[in-house]
N, C-alpha and C positions, 0 to 999 in steps of 0.2 A: 504494500500500500504506500501511496506517495501523495504528496500535495498535488492538487489538480493542475494540469496544464493541457490546454486543448490540443488533441492530436491533429495531425494533418491528414484528414480523411476527405476524400472527394465524394460528392453526392450524398451527403448525410440526410437522413429523413428529417422532416420538419420537427418531429418530437425531439430528436437528438439536438437539433439546433437550439430549441428552447431550453433543453437540458444544459447545454453549454452556457447559455445566458444566465440561468440561475446558479449554476456552479460557480460562476465568476463572483457572485455576491456572497457565497458561502466560504468565507476566508479560511475557516478552520477545518473544512470538510476534507476528508481523505478519500482517495479513489483507488480501485484495484488497477494494477499495472500488469501487462501493457494495456493502455487505454484502447488501442485499436481492437483488442479482443473483448475486453470486459465492459466497455461502454454499452454494448448491445444488451447487457443484462440489467442495466439501470432501469428502474420502473418509477422512480420519483425520489422524493426526499421526505424526511420526517422532521416535524416541528416538535420541540420539547420545551417544557416550561423552564425558563431560566438556564437553558443550555443551548449550545449552538445547534443549528440544523445539521442533519447528516444525510448522506446519500443512502438510498435504499436499493438493494439488488434483489432480483428474483433468484432464489437459491437454485431452482431447477435449471435456469439458464446458465448459472455459474458452473454447475456440475457438468452440463452439456459442453460448455467451453473447455473444461479440463479434459473431457473425453476426446473431443474433436482435435483440439490444438496440441495436446500433450500426449495423446494416444493412451490415456488411462482407461482402465475398465471402470464400470459403475462403482464397484467396491473401492478401488484405488482412489477414484475421484472423491468419494465421500470421506474416506480417511484423510486425504490431503486437505480437503475443505475443513474438516473438523479440527485438525491440528494447526494448519498454516493460515487459514483464512478467518473463519469465525473465531478461532482460538487466539488470534493475534490482536491483543488490545494495544492500540497505538495512541490512546488518549481520547479526549472528548469528541474528536472528529472522526473516530472509527466508524465506518459504515455499518449499516444493519442489513439483515438478510431475511426476506419474507418467504415463508413457506406458505404456499397457497392451499394447502390441504389436499393436494393431489397425489402426494407420495404415499 
């Protein structure tokens, strides 16, 4: 995870362009790297009382990215996610991960 900086991607969908706009305003928000892969899993942001807003990822999309981009099996992707992604506290700007109840 790293501080946000807009990746150089051509032909980004309108949703992602608006995502870049609000990410610019979220100074403390952290994002998954490489952005070229993981920005596709962003589904919005979370507002919290007296805390900075954070980026929200769809956990199923994150798992699918690990499988596709890194050649992991489903089990390997979940293990990696559990330890290295959701298990990596990077401070108040650490992103959150939404389980949509489909797993």
